[in-house]
N, C-alpha and C positions, 0 to 999 in steps of 0.2 A: 348861136344862142345856147346857153347851158340848159341841160334838161330840167334842172330845178327851177330856172326862171320860166321855162315853158309850162311846167305843171302849176306852179304858184307864181303867177304874174305879179310883180311888185305893185303895179299900178291898179290891179283889180282888187276892189274892196267889196266884200259881200255884206249887204245890209239887210239880212233877213230877220224878221221878228219871229221868235219861237212860237208865239201864239198864232201868227198868221200861217206858219208852216203847218201847225196842227190842224187848223181849220181847212186848209187846202187839201190835206191828206184825207180828212174826214169827208169832204165833199165827194171824193172819188168813190167812197164806199156807200154813202147815203146822200144822194143829190137833194133830198128834201130838207137837209139841215139848213137853217136860216143863217146866213153869214152875220147878220146884224144881231142875232139873238145870243146873248151870253148867259141867259137864264137857263138854269138846269131844271128839267122837269122832275117833279116828285114822283117816285115810283111807289105805288101803293102795294105793300106786301100784306097779304092776308094774314090775320092773326093765327097763331099756332095754339092749339088747345093743349091742356096739360097732358092729356093722354098721348098726343103726338110728340110732345117734347120728351116725355119719358121714353117713348119708343126710339126716338132719335138718339137719346143718351145711351140706351141699351145697345143700339147698333154701333155707336162710336166706341163704346167699351169693347165690344166684340171685335171690332176692327183693330183696336190697339193690341188686343191679346193675340191676334193672329200673326 
């Protein structure tokens, strides 16, 4: 048997669904993930005050200048 035929068997056909693979991998990291749930949870981000936004912009400018 040629090595190429051994590595990639002509009669072997992989029928993996990319979404199923992603769910399978995610289950290894977080077993509480529901396989049947495709709904994404909304992440509530606390509002940023104007003072905080200005401070973040100042820090960003400082970072770009360095």
